[in-house]
N, C-alpha and C positions, 0 to 999 in steps of 0.2 A: 611508442616517442619517448623520444630520450628525456631521460633526470638534468636539465639542464641546474649549473651552478649558480644561486643567488649574486650575483655582482654587489649588491650595494650594502657598503660597508658601514653599515649605523653605527657598529663598535670601532673604534682606531688601535684601540689597547690590546697590539695583539705582540708579546714577549719573542728575540730572537731564540732562534735554537739551538741549546746547549754545544752541536755542533759546529754553526757557524761563530759561534762566541772562545771558543776554543784556537780555531785558526787564527780568527782576527787578534788574541792577545798572543800567540804564535808568530808572527806578521811583524805587531810592534814591536819582540824581544828581538828578532832579526833585523827590524831598523831603526831602532833607539837603545835600548839600553842592556839585553844581553837576557831581561825578563819577561817573561810571559805575564802582559798586563794591558790593564787598555787605561791611557791616562784618561781619555775623559771619552761619559757618554753624552753627547748630547741631547738625546731625548728618551729617556726612561724613567721606569716607574721609583715612588719615592724607595723603595724594598731592595731598589741597585741591584736586578737578576745579571746583568751583565761580573756585575762585581767590578766597575772601574772604580778608580781611584776618585775621582770626581763626576759628578753627574749631573745634568738638570733634569728637572721632574717636568715642570713647564716653563716657557717662555725662552727656551734653546734654543728660537733661532735670532734672538735679538740679544744672546751675551757673548761674552768673549770666548773663542773656543781657540786650544791649542796645539805645538803640535802632537799626533796622535791625539787624534780625534777618532770616534765610531758612531756612525749617524744612524740609525734605523726609525726613521721619525712616519709618523702619525702617516696612514696615506691617503687620508680623508681631506677637505681644505685647505691642511694646515701644506702643506708639503710645498707649495708653494712658496712662501717663505723660507721654511728648510733646502729649499734648493737653491735660494737667491744666494743663502747663509752660505753653502756650498762655495756656490762660486769665490764669493765675497772670502771668505777664510784662505780659498784656495790661492788666490791670487795673492794674498798675504803672504804664499810657500809654506801653509798649513799641511799637511801630510793627514787625510781624510782617507778612511774608510766609509762608503754609506752602501746601506741596502734598499736600493729602493726598485717598487715593478718595474716589469719589463714592460709595462703598456702604455706609457706617456713619451713616446719618445718621438711622433708624432707634435706634440703637444709648443708651440712656441713659446711658453717662459721655457719648457723641458731643455729648445734648443740652444737656446740664449745662457741658460747659466749650467745646467749640466754640461751640456758637451762644450766646455772652454778647456784656452788653449794649454792647461794646467792637467786636465786630466792622462796621465797616464795608461790606464789598461781598466777592462769589464774584466769583471766571470761568469758569465752568464751557468748560473745554476742549474743541472739537471735533474730534473724534475719540482715536482710544487713543494718549497718551505711547508712544515708544518710548524705552526709557530706556537707558542704556550699561550695563555690565560693567565690572569691573578691567580689567578683560584688552582691553581698546578695541574689542568685538565689544558690538551692539548688542544688544537682546533681541526675538526673535520676536515673540514678544505680551505684549501686559499684562492682565492677566485684568478690570482695574480702571478706569473712565473715572478723571477725573483734574479735581479741583476747586481751581482761587486761592483762599484766601480771606484776605485784608486785614484787619488790628486796624489802631487807629487812624489809619488811612490816608485823603486830601483822597480824595473822591469823583472830583471831576475830575481826580487823576491815572492814577488807577486804568484811571480808560474810555481815558483818553489813551493811556496805555501800551501796556494787555493788548486794547481793545477787539476788533483780530483778529484775535485769540487763541481767541474765544467767546463764548458773552452772557453777559456782564459783567451784575448785578443790584447796584443799592444797596440794604441792607439797610434797616431804620428808623433802629436807633441809628447810623445814617452819617450825620451834623451834619456841617457844615463851621462 
């Protein structure tokens, strides 16, 4: 009998892998200032593992975001509020990179919020990411595939930075 992965996420404190963080920093350097940095991490731990210039630990879905926001929200019930915030902030023109599970695209709230007119492209990450834990350990398994979503981004910069990570796809609204 197959050894099935438990898909109940009792713990939503999964830290973004360092390799993804470094690519996001490189991407914001190309798009914004020339310096590898994350201007705002909208959903992180108080230890600020992404090294963002500004960060929110709690209620990031209800606070103002800036141009150059990275968000890897909790994948539990809080995710609905975060994807609505992604929609709202992208409508305001904010450049956003969101790391989200690849398994919710059929949900109505997802289609209304995540797939909005400001979505420039997606990167379907090859292999399951191995997220970190606050104690420094690495999660043994990840029950979800992951996708990076880009809002108000220049497609050529997305492809240049993230093309080696997985299959990057430009959306129809991703005009330069």
